C-alpha positions in Angstrom: 101.4 97.0 98.2 102.8 97.9 94.8 101.5 101.5 95.3 103.8 101.9 98.3 106.8 100.8 96.3 106.0 103.1 93.4 106.2 106.4 95.3 107.8 109.1 93.2 106.3 107.8 90.0 102.7 109.1 89.8 101.7 106.8 86.9 103.0 103.6 88.5 101.6 104.7 91.9 98.2 105.3 90.4 98.4 101.9 88.6 99.3 100.2 91.9 96.4 101.8 93.8 94.0 101.0 91.0 95.1 97.4 90.9 94.8 97.1 94.7 91.3 98.7 94.6 90.2 96.2 92.0 91.3 93.2 94.0 89.8 94.5 97.2 86.5 95.2 95.3 86.5 91.6 94.1 87.1 90.4 97.6 84.3 92.5 99.0 81.9 91.2 96.4 82.9 87.6 97.2 82.4 88.1 100.9 78.9 89.4 100.2 78.0 85.9 99.0 79.0 84.3 102.3 76.1 84.4 104.7 77.9 83.2 107.8 81.7 83.6 107.4 83.7 81.6 109.9 87.1 82.4 111.3 88.7 79.1 110.3 88.2 76.9 107.3 87.3 73.2 107.6 91.0 72.5 107.0 92.0 74.7 109.9 93.3 77.7 108.0 92.5 81.2 109.2 90.0 83.1 107.1 90.3 86.7 106.1 88.2 89.5 107.7 85.6 91.0 105.5 85.6 94.2 107.6 89.4 94.5 107.0 88.9 94.1 103.3 86.3 96.9 103.2 88.7 99.1 105.2 91.5 98.5 102.8 89.2 99.2 99.8 88.4 102.5 101.4 92.1 103.3 101.8 92.7 102.6 98.1 89.7 104.7 97.1 90.9 107.6 99.2 94.4 107.4 97.8 93.1 107.4 94.3 90.8 110.3 95.1 93.7 112.4 96.4 95.6 111.6 93.2 92.7 112.8 91.0 92.8 116.2 92.6 96.3 116.7 91.3 97.5 114.6 88.2 101.1 114.9 89.3 100.6 114.3 93.0 101.7 111.2 94.9 99.7 109.9 97.8 102.5 110.3 100.3 103.0 108.7 103.7 99.6 109.6 105.3 97.7 107.1 103.2 100.3 104.5 103.6 100.3 105.1 107.3 96.6 104.6 107.5 96.9 101.5 105.4 99.5 100.0 107.7 97.5 101.0 110.8 94.6 99.0 109.4 96.7 95.8 108.8 
């Protein structure tokens, strides 16, 4: 994630988490239109996991929430660790 590579620069880190949150939000909204998601496409490709997408969205929101509490704070390793644990 861009946010992980931007540690030490609060503005870039916030931008990375915001961008990730927006993409995950779009993905969650797309998954809501699929009534019976499969695990493989008709072409044989693995399909993403809507539950995983929701978890990653929550990680992004939590990281941004921590950043709002202190305008100069960086998220640190605990959010990144929870993000990696969810992958």
